[in-house]
C-alpha positions in Angstrom: 79.6 100.0 123.9 80.0 103.8 123.8 83.3 103.4 125.6 84.6 100.8 123.2 83.5 102.8 120.3 85.2 106.0 121.3 88.4 104.8 123.0 91.4 104.8 120.8 93.1 101.4 120.8 96.0 102.1 118.4 97.3 104.6 115.9 99.8 104.0 113.1 102.5 106.6 113.1 102.3 107.8 109.6 103.4 111.4 108.9 101.0 113.7 107.1 98.0 111.4 107.6 95.1 112.7 109.7 94.2 110.7 112.8 90.8 109.8 111.4 92.5 107.6 108.8 95.2 106.0 111.0 93.5 105.4 114.4 91.0 102.6 115.2 88.8 102.0 118.2 88.3 98.7 120.1 85.4 98.0 117.8 87.5 98.6 114.7 85.9 101.8 113.5 88.0 104.9 112.5 88.3 107.5 115.3 90.2 110.7 116.1 93.1 110.5 118.4 92.2 112.0 121.8 94.6 114.7 123.2 96.3 114.3 126.5 98.3 111.0 126.2 97.8 109.6 129.7 94.6 111.6 130.3 93.2 110.6 126.9 90.9 108.0 128.5 88.9 110.7 130.2 87.1 111.8 127.0 85.8 108.4 126.1 84.8 107.8 129.7 82.8 111.0 129.8 81.1 110.1 126.5 80.2 106.6 127.8 78.8 108.0 131.0 76.7 110.6 129.1 75.3 107.9 126.8 74.5 105.8 129.8 72.7 108.6 131.6 70.7 109.5 128.5 69.7 105.8 128.0 68.7 105.5 131.6 66.6 108.7 131.4 64.9 107.6 128.2 64.1 104.2 129.7 62.7 105.9 132.8 60.3 108.0 130.6 59.3 104.9 128.5 55.8 103.7 128.9 57.0 100.1 128.9 59.0 100.5 132.1 56.6 102.7 134.1 55.4 101.2 137.4 51.7 100.9 137.8 
C-alpha cells in the first residue's frame, strides 16, 4: 500500500502548476513528482520497504504476537 500511495502514476504537463496539483498516485491521491525519470521508482520503493520494516518491527514487539 505504501508503494501504491507514493509511486507517481501520471502527471499532467501544465506549465506553472506545482507537481502536487498535477500528479496522482496509483491510489488517486495527489503526490509530488519524484526526480530522476527512470530512477524515480527508487524513492517509492525505499519508502515502501521502510514502512514494511517498521510494521514488522512493531508487530514483533506487540504483546499479541509474542510466543509463549
